[in-house]
PDB file of N, CA, C and O in Angstrom:
ATOM      1  N   UNK A   1     -33.744 -62.199  19.051  1.00  0.00           N
ATOM      2  CA  UNK A   1     -33.499 -61.814  20.432  1.00  0.00           C
ATOM      3  C   UNK A   1     -34.577 -62.465  21.306  1.00  0.00           C
ATOM      4  O   UNK A   1     -35.760 -62.433  20.968  1.00  0.00           O
ATOM      5  N   UNK A   2     -34.162 -63.047  22.418  1.00  0.00           N
ATOM      6  CA  UNK A   2     -35.130 -63.694  23.295  1.00  0.00           C
ATOM      7  C   UNK A   2     -35.917 -62.649  24.064  1.00  0.00           C
ATOM      8  O   UNK A   2     -35.556 -61.473  24.127  1.00  0.00           O
ATOM      9  N   UNK A   3     -37.004 -63.126  24.644  1.00  0.00           N
ATOM     10  CA  UNK A   3     -37.883 -62.234  25.404  1.00  0.00           C
ATOM     11  C   UNK A   3     -37.149 -61.628  26.603  1.00  0.00           C
ATOM     12  O   UNK A   3     -37.323 -60.448  26.908  1.00  0.00           O
ATOM     13  N   UNK A   4     -36.344 -62.422  27.269  1.00  0.00           N
ATOM     14  CA  UNK A   4     -35.607 -61.947  28.444  1.00  0.00           C
ATOM     15  C   UNK A   4     -34.567 -60.903  28.041  1.00  0.00           C
ATOM     16  O   UNK A   4     -34.423 -59.875  28.703  1.00  0.00           O
ATOM     17  N   UNK A   5     -33.852 -61.167  26.967  1.00  0.00           N
ATOM     18  CA  UNK A   5     -32.835 -60.200  26.545  1.00  0.00           C
ATOM     19  C   UNK A   5     -33.474 -58.912  26.026  1.00  0.00           C
ATOM     20  O   UNK A   5     -32.911 -57.830  26.197  1.00  0.00           O
ATOM     21  N   UNK A   6     -34.630 -59.017  25.402  1.00  0.00           N
ATOM     22  CA  UNK A   6     -35.348 -57.821  24.952  1.00  0.00           C
ATOM     23  C   UNK A   6     -35.796 -56.986  26.149  1.00  0.00           C
ATOM     24  O   UNK A   6     -35.682 -55.760  26.147  1.00  0.00           O
ATOM     25  N   UNK A   7     -36.307 -57.673  27.171  1.00  0.00           N
ATOM     26  CA  UNK A   7     -36.731 -56.993  28.393  1.00  0.00           C
ATOM     27  C   UNK A   7     -35.538 -56.286  29.050  1.00  0.00           C
ATOM     28  O   UNK A   7     -35.650 -55.155  29.522  1.00  0.00           O
ATOM     29  N   UNK A   8     -34.407 -56.975  29.067  1.00  0.00           N
ATOM     30  CA  UNK A   8     -33.188 -56.403  29.646  1.00  0.00           C
ATOM     31  C   UNK A   8     -32.766 -55.145  28.890  1.00  0.00           C
ATOM     32  O   UNK A   8     -32.394 -54.145  29.504  1.00  0.00           O
ATOM     33  N   UNK A   9     -32.823 -55.192  27.575  1.00  0.00           N
ATOM     34  CA  UNK A   9     -32.476 -54.029  26.755  1.00  0.00           C
ATOM     35  C   UNK A   9     -33.441 -52.872  26.996  1.00  0.00           C
ATOM     36  O   UNK A   9     -33.020 -51.717  27.056  1.00  0.00           O
ATOM     37  N   UNK A  10     -34.725 -53.172  27.132  1.00  0.00           N
ATOM     38  CA  UNK A  10     -35.721 -52.136  27.412  1.00  0.00           C
ATOM     39  C   UNK A  10     -35.438 -51.458  28.749  1.00  0.00           C
ATOM     40  O   UNK A  10     -35.519 -50.235  28.861  1.00  0.00           O
ATOM     41  N   UNK A  11     -35.107 -52.255  29.755  1.00  0.00           N
ATOM     42  CA  UNK A  11     -34.801 -51.694  31.073  1.00  0.00           C
ATOM     43  C   UNK A  11     -33.561 -50.820  30.992  1.00  0.00           C
ATOM     44  O   UNK A  11     -33.532 -49.736  31.574  1.00  0.00           O
ATOM     45  N   UNK A  12     -32.535 -51.274  30.279  1.00  0.00           N
ATOM     46  CA  UNK A  12     -31.314 -50.473  30.115  1.00  0.00           C
ATOM     47  C   UNK A  12     -31.625 -49.140  29.439  1.00  0.00           C
ATOM     48  O   UNK A  12     -31.121 -48.094  29.847  1.00  0.00           O
ATOM     49  N   UNK A  13     -32.461 -49.192  28.400  1.00  0.00           N
ATOM     50  CA  UNK A  13     -32.821 -47.982  27.670  1.00  0.00           C
ATOM     51  C   UNK A  13     -33.545 -46.991  28.593  1.00  0.00           C
ATOM     52  O   UNK A  13     -33.240 -45.798  28.601  1.00  0.00           O
ATOM     53  N   UNK A  14     -34.501 -47.502  29.363  1.00  0.00           N
ATOM     54  CA  UNK A  14     -35.245 -46.640  30.284  1.00  0.00           C
ATOM     55  C   UNK A  14     -34.311 -46.044  31.343  1.00  0.00           C
ATOM     56  O   UNK A  14     -34.420 -44.865  31.677  1.00  0.00           O
ATOM     57  N   UNK A  15     -33.402 -46.858  31.865  1.00  0.00           N
ATOM     58  CA  UNK A  15     -32.472 -46.367  32.888  1.00  0.00           C
ATOM     59  C   UNK A  15     -31.528 -45.301  32.334  1.00  0.00           C
ATOM     60  O   UNK A  15     -31.257 -44.307  33.008  1.00  0.00           O
ATOM     61  N   UNK A  16     -31.027 -45.495  31.120  1.00  0.00           N
ATOM     62  CA  UNK A  16     -30.153 -44.496  30.499  1.00  0.00           C
ATOM     63  C   UNK A  16     -30.890 -43.172  30.329  1.00  0.00           C
ATOM     64  O   UNK A  16     -30.342 -42.106  30.609  1.00  0.00           O
ATOM     65  N   UNK A  17     -32.129 -43.251  29.871  1.00  0.00           N
ATOM     66  CA  UNK A  17     -32.941 -42.058  29.652  1.00  0.00           C
ATOM     67  C   UNK A  17     -33.192 -41.324  30.974  1.00  0.00           C
ATOM     68  O   UNK A  17     -33.042 -40.105  31.052  1.00  0.00           O
ATOM     69  N   UNK A  18     -33.570 -42.071  32.003  1.00  0.00           N
ATOM     70  CA  UNK A  18     -33.803 -41.463  33.317  1.00  0.00           C
ATOM     71  C   UNK A  18     -32.528 -40.844  33.875  1.00  0.00           C
ATOM     72  O   UNK A  18     -32.548 -39.740  34.420  1.00  0.00           O
ATOM     73  N   UNK A  19     -31.428 -41.558  33.733  1.00  0.00           N
ATOM     74  CA  UNK A  19     -30.157 -41.063  34.251  1.00  0.00           C
ATOM     75  C   UNK A  19     -29.773 -39.736  33.592  1.00  0.00           C
ATOM     76  O   UNK A  19     -29.330 -38.807  34.267  1.00  0.00           O
ATOM     77  N   UNK A  20     -29.944 -39.655  32.295  1.00  0.00           N
ATOM     78  CA  UNK A  20     -29.629 -38.426  31.578  1.00  0.00           C
ATOM     79  C   UNK A  20     -30.506 -37.270  32.047  1.00  0.00           C
ATOM     80  O   UNK A  20     -30.014 -36.169  32.295  1.00  0.00           O
ATOM     81  N   UNK A  21     -31.810 -37.526  32.168  1.00  0.00           N
ATOM     82  CA  UNK A  21     -32.728 -36.480  32.630  1.00  0.00           C
ATOM     83  C   UNK A  21     -32.403 -36.029  34.052  1.00  0.00           C
ATOM     84  O   UNK A  21     -32.415 -34.834  34.347  1.00  0.00           O
ATOM     85  N   UNK A  22     -32.115 -36.983  34.926  1.00  0.00           N
ATOM     86  CA  UNK A  22     -31.791 -36.635  36.310  1.00  0.00           C
ATOM     87  C   UNK A  22     -30.462 -35.890  36.403  1.00  0.00           C
ATOM     88  O   UNK A  22     -30.303 -34.995  37.234  1.00  0.00           O
ATOM     89  N   UNK A  23     -29.527 -36.256  35.564  1.00  0.00           N
ATOM     90  CA  UNK A  23     -28.230 -35.563  35.542  1.00  0.00           C
ATOM     91  C   UNK A  23     -28.414 -34.102  35.139  1.00  0.00           C
ATOM     92  O   UNK A  23     -27.834 -33.206  35.753  1.00  0.00           O
ATOM     93  N   UNK A  24     -29.232 -33.861  34.093  1.00  0.00           N
ATOM     94  CA  UNK A  24     -29.508 -32.489  33.651  1.00  0.00           C
ATOM     95  C   UNK A  24     -30.191 -31.688  34.756  1.00  0.00           C
ATOM     96  O   UNK A  24     -29.858 -30.529  35.003  1.00  0.00           O
ATOM     97  N   UNK A  25     -31.163 -32.338  35.420  1.00  0.00           N
ATOM     98  CA  UNK A  25     -31.892 -31.665  36.484  1.00  0.00           C
ATOM     99  C   UNK A  25     -30.955 -31.347  37.650  1.00  0.00           C
ATOM    100  O   UNK A  25     -31.040 -30.266  38.233  1.00  0.00           O
ATOM    101  N   UNK A  26     -30.082 -32.258  37.987  1.00  0.00           N
ATOM    102  CA  UNK A  26     -29.131 -32.050  39.076  1.00  0.00           C
ATOM    103  C   UNK A  26     -28.194 -30.884  38.768  1.00  0.00           C
ATOM    104  O   UNK A  26     -27.920 -30.055  39.636  1.00  0.00           O
ATOM    105  N   UNK A  27     -27.708 -30.824  37.535  1.00  0.00           N
ATOM    106  CA  UNK A  27     -26.826 -29.719  37.153  1.00  0.00           C
ATOM    107  C   UNK A  27     -27.541 -28.375  37.226  1.00  0.00           C
ATOM    108  O   UNK A  27     -26.963 -27.380  37.661  1.00  0.00           O
ATOM    109  N   UNK A  28     -28.785 -28.353  36.803  1.00  0.00           N
ATOM    110  CA  UNK A  28     -29.557 -27.102  36.867  1.00  0.00           C
ATOM    111  C   UNK A  28     -29.726 -26.640  38.309  1.00  0.00           C
ATOM    112  O   UNK A  28     -29.631 -25.448  38.604  1.00  0.00           O
ATOM    113  N   UNK A  29     -29.975 -27.587  39.201  1.00  0.00           N
ATOM    114  CA  UNK A  29     -30.178 -27.231  40.612  1.00  0.00           C
ATOM    115  C   UNK A  29     -28.864 -26.798  41.252  1.00  0.00           C
ATOM    116  O   UNK A  29     -28.819 -25.783  41.947  1.00  0.00           O
ATOM    117  N   UNK A  30     -27.806 -27.552  41.027  1.00  0.00           N
ATOM    118  CA  UNK A  30     -26.546 -27.264  41.730  1.00  0.00           C
ATOM    119  C   UNK A  30     -25.746 -26.116  41.126  1.00  0.00           C
ATOM    120  O   UNK A  30     -25.094 -25.368  41.856  1.00  0.00           O
ATOM    121  N   UNK A  31     -25.785 -25.967  39.812  1.00  0.00           N
ATOM    122  CA  UNK A  31     -24.954 -24.939  39.186  1.00  0.00           C
ATOM    123  C   UNK A  31     -25.710 -23.651  38.896  1.00  0.00           C
ATOM    124  O   UNK A  31     -25.143 -22.562  38.991  1.00  0.00           O
ATOM    125  N   UNK A  32     -26.966 -23.766  38.548  1.00  0.00           N
ATOM    126  CA  UNK A  32     -27.737 -22.579  38.173  1.00  0.00           C
ATOM    127  C   UNK A  32     -28.776 -22.192  39.223  1.00  0.00           C
ATOM    128  O   UNK A  32     -29.465 -21.181  39.088  1.00  0.00           O
ATOM    129  N   UNK A  33     -28.876 -23.006  40.268  1.00  0.00           N
ATOM    130  CA  UNK A  33     -29.824 -22.773  41.352  1.00  0.00           C
ATOM    131  C   UNK A  33     -31.266 -22.657  40.848  1.00  0.00           C
ATOM    132  O   UNK A  33     -32.053 -21.857  41.354  1.00  0.00           O
ATOM    133  N   UNK A  34     -31.591 -23.470  39.844  1.00  0.00           N
ATOM    134  CA  UNK A  34     -32.935 -23.486  39.278  1.00  0.00           C
ATOM    135  C   UNK A  34     -33.656 -24.754  39.705  1.00  0.00           C
ATOM    136  O   UNK A  34     -33.143 -25.859  39.531  1.00  0.00           O
ATOM    137  N   UNK A  35     -34.843 -24.588  40.263  1.00  0.00           N
ATOM    138  CA  UNK A  35     -35.647 -25.752  40.601  1.00  0.00           C
ATOM    139  C   UNK A  35     -36.333 -26.260  39.344  1.00  0.00           C
ATOM    140  O   UNK A  35     -36.677 -25.471  38.464  1.00  0.00           O
ATOM    141  N   UNK A  36     -36.536 -27.558  39.251  1.00  0.00           N
ATOM    142  CA  UNK A  36     -37.200 -28.114  38.059  1.00  0.00           C
ATOM    143  C   UNK A  36     -38.654 -27.670  37.975  1.00  0.00           C
ATOM    144  O   UNK A  36     -39.308 -27.441  38.993  1.00  0.00           O
ATOM    145  N   UNK A  37     -39.140 -27.555  36.767  1.00  0.00           N
ATOM    146  CA  UNK A  37     -40.535 -27.202  36.532  1.00  0.00           C
ATOM    147  C   UNK A  37     -41.420 -28.411  36.864  1.00  0.00           C
ATOM    148  O   UNK A  37     -40.986 -29.554  36.721  1.00  0.00           O
ATOM    149  N   UNK A  38     -42.642 -28.164  37.301  1.00  0.00           N
ATOM    150  CA  UNK A  38     -43.536 -29.289  37.619  1.00  0.00           C
ATOM    151  C   UNK A  38     -43.706 -30.283  36.468  1.00  0.00           C
ATOM    152  O   UNK A  38     -43.784 -31.490  36.700  1.00  0.00           O
ATOM    153  N   UNK A  39     -43.763 -29.788  35.235  1.00  0.00           N
ATOM    154  CA  UNK A  39     -43.934 -30.714  34.105  1.00  0.00           C
ATOM    155  C   UNK A  39     -42.705 -31.594  33.912  1.00  0.00           C
ATOM    156  O   UNK A  39     -42.832 -32.727  33.447  1.00  0.00           O
ATOM    157  N   UNK A  40     -41.511 -31.095  34.260  1.00  0.00           N
ATOM    158  CA  UNK A  40     -40.297 -31.916  34.181  1.00  0.00           C
ATOM    159  C   UNK A  40     -40.354 -33.061  35.188  1.00  0.00           C
ATOM    160  O   UNK A  40     -39.962 -34.189  34.888  1.00  0.00           O
ATOM    161  N   UNK A  41     -40.841 -32.757  36.368  1.00  0.00           N
ATOM    162  CA  UNK A  41     -40.962 -33.782  37.407  1.00  0.00           C
ATOM    163  C   UNK A  41     -42.026 -34.804  37.019  1.00  0.00           C
ATOM    164  O   UNK A  41     -41.838 -36.006  37.206  1.00  0.00           O
ATOM    165  N   UNK A  42     -43.136 -34.324  36.481  1.00  0.00           N
ATOM    166  CA  UNK A  42     -44.198 -35.239  36.039  1.00  0.00           C
ATOM    167  C   UNK A  42     -43.691 -36.165  34.938  1.00  0.00           C
ATOM    168  O   UNK A  42     -44.037 -37.346  34.906  1.00  0.00           O
ATOM    169  N   UNK A  43     -42.876 -35.633  34.044  1.00  0.00           N
ATOM    170  CA  UNK A  43     -42.304 -36.447  32.971  1.00  0.00           C
ATOM    171  C   UNK A  43     -41.398 -37.534  33.540  1.00  0.00           C
ATOM    172  O   UNK A  43     -41.439 -38.680  33.093  1.00  0.00           O
ATOM    173  N   UNK A  44     -40.582 -37.170  34.525  1.00  0.00           N
ATOM    174  CA  UNK A  44     -39.714 -38.163  35.151  1.00  0.00           C
ATOM    175  C   UNK A  44     -40.525 -39.241  35.873  1.00  0.00           C
ATOM    176  O   UNK A  44     -40.178 -40.421  35.814  1.00  0.00           O
ATOM    177  N   UNK A  45     -41.575 -38.850  36.538  1.00  0.00           N
ATOM    178  CA  UNK A  45     -42.426 -39.825  37.224  1.00  0.00           C
ATOM    179  C   UNK A  45     -43.063 -40.759  36.205  1.00  0.00           C
ATOM    180  O   UNK A  45     -43.147 -41.966  36.433  1.00  0.00           O
ATOM    181  N   UNK A  46     -43.509 -40.209  35.089  1.00  0.00           N
ATOM    182  CA  UNK A  46     -44.077 -41.037  34.020  1.00  0.00           C
ATOM    183  C   UNK A  46     -43.044 -42.039  33.502  1.00  0.00           C
ATOM    184  O   UNK A  46     -43.359 -43.209  33.286  1.00  0.00           O
ATOM    185  N   UNK A  47     -41.811 -41.572  33.305  1.00  0.00           N
ATOM    186  CA  UNK A  47     -40.751 -42.450  32.817  1.00  0.00           C
ATOM    187  C   UNK A  47     -40.416 -43.533  33.838  1.00  0.00           C
ATOM    188  O   UNK A  47     -40.143 -44.675  33.466  1.00  0.00           O
ATOM    189  N   UNK A  48     -40.435 -43.179  35.124  1.00  0.00           N
ATOM    190  CA  UNK A  48     -40.177 -44.177  36.166  1.00  0.00           C
ATOM    191  C   UNK A  48     -41.293 -45.218  36.214  1.00  0.00           C
ATOM    192  O   UNK A  48     -41.031 -46.405  36.413  1.00  0.00           O
ATOM    193  N   UNK A  49     -42.539 -44.774  36.032  1.00  0.00           N
ATOM    194  CA  UNK A  49     -43.655 -45.713  35.968  1.00  0.00           C
ATOM    195  C   UNK A  49     -43.498 -46.665  34.789  1.00  0.00           C
ATOM    196  O   UNK A  49     -43.760 -47.862  34.902  1.00  0.00           O
ATOM    197  N   UNK A  50     -43.071 -46.122  33.667  1.00  0.00           N
ATOM    198  CA  UNK A  50     -42.849 -46.925  32.471  1.00  0.00           C
ATOM    199  C   UNK A  50     -41.747 -47.966  32.712  1.00  0.00           C
ATOM    200  O   UNK A  50     -41.860 -49.114  32.282  1.00  0.00           O
ATOM    201  N   UNK A  51     -40.697 -47.554  33.396  1.00  0.00           N
ATOM    202  CA  UNK A  51     -39.611 -48.473  33.741  1.00  0.00           C
ATOM    203  C   UNK A  51     -40.118 -49.572  34.674  1.00  0.00           C
ATOM    204  O   UNK A  51     -39.801 -50.746  34.483  1.00  0.00           O
ATOM    205  N   UNK A  52     -40.889 -49.201  35.661  1.00  0.00           N
ATOM    206  CA  UNK A  52     -41.435 -50.181  36.591  1.00  0.00           C
ATOM    207  C   UNK A  52     -42.295 -51.205  35.868  1.00  0.00           C
ATOM    208  O   UNK A  52     -42.226 -52.399  36.158  1.00  0.00           O
ATOM    209  N   UNK A  53     -43.100 -50.740  34.932  1.00  0.00           N
ATOM    210  CA  UNK A  53     -43.934 -51.662  34.149  1.00  0.00           C
ATOM    211  C   UNK A  53     -43.072 -52.592  33.309  1.00  0.00           C
ATOM    212  O   UNK A  53     -43.391 -53.771  33.161  1.00  0.00           O
ATOM    213  N   UNK A  54     -41.981 -52.067  32.757  1.00  0.00           N
ATOM    214  CA  UNK A  54     -41.081 -52.898  31.955  1.00  0.00           C
ATOM    215  C   UNK A  54     -40.426 -53.965  32.821  1.00  0.00           C
ATOM    216  O   UNK A  54     -40.236 -55.094  32.370  1.00  0.00           O
ATOM    217  N   UNK A  55     -40.080 -53.624  34.046  1.00  0.00           N
ATOM    218  CA  UNK A  55     -39.451 -54.575  34.955  1.00  0.00           C
ATOM    219  C   UNK A  55     -40.453 -55.631  35.417  1.00  0.00           C
ATOM    220  O   UNK A  55     -40.122 -56.812  35.518  1.00  0.00           O
ATOM    221  N   UNK A  56     -41.681 -55.193  35.695  1.00  0.00           N
ATOM    222  CA  UNK A  56     -42.692 -56.102  36.229  1.00  0.00           C
ATOM    223  C   UNK A  56     -43.339 -56.990  35.166  1.00  0.00           C
ATOM    224  O   UNK A  56     -43.940 -58.012  35.498  1.00  0.00           O
ATOM    225  N   UNK A  57     -43.223 -56.614  33.900  1.00  0.00           N
ATOM    226  CA  UNK A  57     -43.886 -57.405  32.850  1.00  0.00           C
ATOM    227  C   UNK A  57     -43.242 -58.784  32.743  1.00  0.00           C
ATOM    228  O   UNK A  57     -42.051 -58.963  32.994  1.00  0.00           O
ATOM    229  N   UNK A  58     -44.053 -59.727  32.370  1.00  0.00           N
ATOM    230  CA  UNK A  58     -43.569 -61.126  32.291  1.00  0.00           C
ATOM    231  C   UNK A  58     -43.416 -61.581  30.887  1.00  0.00           C
ATOM    232  O   UNK A  58     -43.022 -62.722  30.647  1.00  0.00           O
TER     233      UNK A  58
END
């Protein structure tokens, strides 16, 4: 696998993971009226930072 295709796969993996987490959080807020816990938000921010680093890496 080339470096570019590996990077693309990493970005896809990070996006799928974030999407799943955000979907769960959205359902909790809209259906159960539960706000996310601070540690859940911190985890998402960490994952977004990780995604940004994967995108910016050369």
